[in-house]
C-alpha positions in Angstrom: 12.8 23.2 32.1 15.4 23.4 29.3 15.2 19.7 28.8 11.4 19.8 28.5 11.7 22.6 26.0 14.3 20.7 23.9 12.0 17.6 24.0 9.0 19.5 22.8 11.1 21.2 20.1 12.3 17.8 18.9 8.8 16.5 18.7 7.6 19.5 16.7 10.5 19.3 14.3 10.1 15.5 13.8 6.4 15.9 13.3 6.9 18.6 10.7 9.5 16.6 8.8 7.2 13.5 8.9 4.2 15.5 7.6 6.3 17.1 4.9 7.6 13.7 3.8 4.0 12.4 3.6 2.8 15.4 1.5 5.8 15.5 -0.8 7.0 12.4 -2.6 5.4 9.7 -0.5 2.4 8.0 -2.0 -0.2 6.0 -0.1 -1.0 3.6 -2.9 1.3 1.5 -5.1 1.7 2.5 -8.8 -0.4 0.6 -11.3 1.2 -2.1 -13.5 2.7 -0.4 -16.5 4.5 -3.2 -18.2 2.3 -5.1 -20.7 4.6 -8.1 -20.9 4.4 -8.6 -17.2 0.7 -7.9 -17.1 0.0 -10.4 -19.9 2.4 -13.2 -19.0 2.2 -13.2 -15.2 -1.3 -11.7 -14.9 -2.6 -14.4 -17.2 -2.2 -17.0 -14.4 -2.6 -15.0 -11.2 -3.1 -11.4 -10.0 -0.3 -9.2 -11.4 1.2 -7.9 -8.1 2.7 -4.5 -8.0 6.5 -4.6 -7.9 6.6 -2.5 -4.8 5.2 -5.4 -2.8 8.6 -7.2 -2.7 12.2 -6.1 -2.7 14.4 -6.6 -5.8 16.1 -9.6 -4.3 12.8 -11.4 -4.1 11.8 -10.6 -7.7 15.3 -11.8 -8.8 14.8 -15.1 -6.9 11.3 -15.6 -8.4 12.4 -14.9 -12.0 15.6 -17.0 -11.6 13.7 -20.2 -10.9 12.1 -19.7 -7.5 8.6 -19.0 -8.8 6.0 -20.5 -6.5 4.1 -23.2 -8.3 6.9 -24.0 -10.8 9.1 -22.6 -13.4 8.3 -19.7 -15.7 7.6 -20.7 -19.3 8.9 -17.5 -20.9 11.4 -16.8 -23.7 14.7 -15.2 -22.6 13.6 -11.7 -23.9 10.3 -11.7 -22.0 11.8 -13.1 -18.9 14.6 -10.4 -18.9 12.0 -7.6 -19.6 9.8 -8.8 -16.7 12.7 -9.2 -14.3 14.0 -5.7 -15.2 10.5 -4.2 -14.7 10.0 -5.8 -11.4 13.5 -5.0 -9.9 13.5 -1.4 -11.3 10.1 -0.8 -9.6 10.7 -3.0 -6.5 9.9 -1.9 -2.9 13.4 -0.2 -2.5 12.6 2.1 -5.4 9.0 2.8 -4.5 7.8 6.0 -2.9 4.8 4.1 -1.4 4.4 4.1 2.3 3.4 0.4 2.2 6.6 -0.5 0.4 8.7 1.1 3.2 6.7 -0.9 5.8 7.3 -4.1 3.8 11.0 -3.5 3.6 11.2 -2.7 7.3 9.5 -6.0 8.2 11.8 -8.2 6.1 15.3 -7.9 7.5 17.5 -9.9 5.2 14.8 -12.5 4.2 14.0 -13.2 0.6 10.3 -14.1 0.4 9.0 -15.5 -2.9 5.4 -15.0 -2.0 3.7 -11.8 -1.0 1.9 -13.7 1.7 5.3 -14.5 3.3 6.0 -10.8 4.0 5.8 -10.2 7.8 4.1 -6.9 7.3 1.4 -8.5 5.1 1.0 -11.4 7.5 0.5 -9.0 10.4 -2.1 -7.0 8.4 -4.1 -10.2 8.0 -3.5 -11.8 11.5 -7.1 -11.4 12.6 -8.5 -13.3 9.7 -9.2 -17.0 10.3 -7.0 -19.1 8.0 -10.1 -21.0 6.8 -11.3 -17.8 5.2 -8.5 -18.0 2.6 -9.7 -21.5 1.6 -13.2 -20.3 0.6 -13.9 -21.0 -3.0 -14.3 -17.3 -3.8 -10.8 -16.6 -2.4 -8.8 -19.7 -2.9 -5.5 -18.7 -1.3 -3.7 -15.9 0.6 -2.2 -14.9 -2.7 -5.5 -13.9 -4.4 -5.4 -10.3 -3.1 -8.0 -9.0 -5.6 -10.7 -11.4 -4.1 -11.0 -9.1 -1.0 -9.0 -6.0 -1.9 -11.4 -4.7 -4.6 -9.1 -1.9 -5.7 -5.8 -3.8 -5.5 -5.3 -3.6 -9.3 -5.1 0.1 -8.9 -2.5 -0.2 -6.1 -5.0 0.6 -3.4 -5.0 -1.9 -0.5 -6.8 0.4 1.9 -8.9 -1.3 4.5 -11.9 0.8 3.5 -12.0 -1.1 0.2 -12.0 -4.6 1.5 -14.9 -6.9 1.1 -14.3 -10.5 2.2 -16.4 -12.9 0.1 -18.6 -15.5 1.9 
């Protein structure tokens, strides 16, 4: 009886702490992009991903020459500003629930594409790979094609519309 009571008490305490964390300091969505240099330079070629979608080590790898699709044609000052913005707002520093889930799925890996993140891949596992090749989508990296509120940091399933 005492063991059952202790188990029940543990569940109640854990649930209360979890609910408190969700209400205080944890955000469901990712913060909007606030750095204009990043938005202009990176967002000019592709969707400007929120920094909380990758850990700092990935953003460092990307800005240090591991950018998918080729090198970054930025001057030193812009590159340093963008790198600093991305690493200072990376998944480790985000209070978004999604960022925590991304980090938990990575282990020690250093993905240089959002679409390589195990958590993200799992969220899309039911989608036929050919869907990403549709002209209106183009690739797995074009989040905004289906996630209509992604630019606002909202990737909720309720706001998904997959183009034909």
